[in-house]
C-alpha positions in Angstrom: -26.9 -59.5 -26.1 -29.1 -62.2 -25.4 -28.3 -65.9 -24.0 -30.0 -69.0 -25.5 -29.6 -72.2 -24.8 -28.1 -74.9 -27.4 -31.6 -77.1 -27.4 -33.4 -73.2 -28.1 -31.0 -71.9 -30.5 -31.5 -75.6 -32.4 -35.1 -75.6 -32.4 -35.5 -71.5 -33.2 -32.8 -71.4 -35.4 -34.5 -69.3 -38.1 -36.1 -66.7 -35.4 -32.6 -66.5 -34.3 -30.8 -65.7 -37.4 -34.0 -63.2 -38.8 -33.3 -61.3 -35.5 -29.5 -61.6 -36.2 -30.2 -59.7 -39.7 -31.9 -56.9 -37.7 -28.6 -56.7 -35.7 -29.2 -58.4 -32.9 -26.5 -60.9 -31.2 -26.9 -64.3 -28.9 -24.7 -65.9 -27.0 -25.6 -69.8 -27.0 -25.1 -71.6 -23.5 -24.6 -75.1 -22.9 -25.6 -75.3 -19.3 -25.5 -71.7 -18.7 -21.6 -71.7 -20.0 -21.0 -69.5 -22.8 -20.1 -71.4 -25.7 -20.7 -69.3 -28.9 -21.7 -66.3 -30.3 -24.3 -65.9 -33.0 -23.6 -62.4 -34.7 -23.9 -60.6 -37.8 -21.8 -61.6 -40.6 -19.1 -59.1 -41.5 -17.8 -58.8 -45.1 -14.0 -58.7 -45.2 -12.8 -55.8 -46.7 -9.1 -55.6 -48.1 -6.9 -54.1 -45.7 -9.5 -53.3 -43.1 -9.0 -55.1 -39.2 -11.6 -57.1 -38.5 -11.6 -57.7 -34.7 -14.3 -59.4 -33.3 -16.5 -56.5 -31.1 -17.2 -59.5 -28.3 -13.8 -60.0 -27.6 -12.1 -59.1 -24.7 -10.2 -55.6 -24.9 -6.8 -57.4 -24.3 -7.5 -59.8 -26.9 -8.6 -56.7 -29.0 -5.5 -55.0 -28.7 -3.3 -57.7 -29.2 -5.1 -58.5 -32.5 -4.9 -54.9 -33.9 -1.1 -54.6 -32.9 -0.1 -57.6 -34.4 -1.9 -56.7 -37.8 -0.3 -53.2 -37.6 3.2 -54.3 -37.0 2.5 -56.6 -39.9 1.3 -54.1 -42.0 3.8 -51.9 -41.3 7.0 -54.1 -41.4 5.5 -55.0 -45.2 5.5 -51.1 -45.6 9.2 -50.7 -44.4 10.6 -53.3 -46.5 8.9 -51.7 -49.9 9.6 -48.3 -48.9 12.8 -48.2 -46.6 10.9 -46.6 -43.7 13.3 -45.3 -41.0 12.8 -46.8 -37.5 11.8 -43.3 -36.3 9.2 -42.9 -39.0 8.0 -46.4 -37.9 7.5 -46.0 -34.6 5.6 -42.3 -34.8 3.4 -44.0 -37.3 2.5 -46.8 -34.8 2.1 -44.3 -32.1 0.0 -41.8 -34.6 -2.7 -45.3 -35.1 
C-alpha cells in the first residue's frame, strides 16, 4: 500500500482512482499520519461477511465473530438448534 499526502491525493485523484481500479491500495496521510485508505470497492453479496482487509487482525476477528454469532442466533431461533450443535458449528467455522 502506498502512502499519499492529502494535497497529492486531491490533485491526483483521477490518477489514484485509475490505480485503485487496477487493484492498487493507497493510504492517505495528513502530516505523515494515516487518515484514510483508498481501496477497491467490494460489491455487497447477500450473506457474505465483508471485513476490511486492512483492519488489524483483532478487529477482523471480532467483526467475523459478531456476524457469525448473529447468523447462528437467527438460525437457532428458526430451527431449534441445540446448544451443543451451535457450539460445534462455531468451532467448524
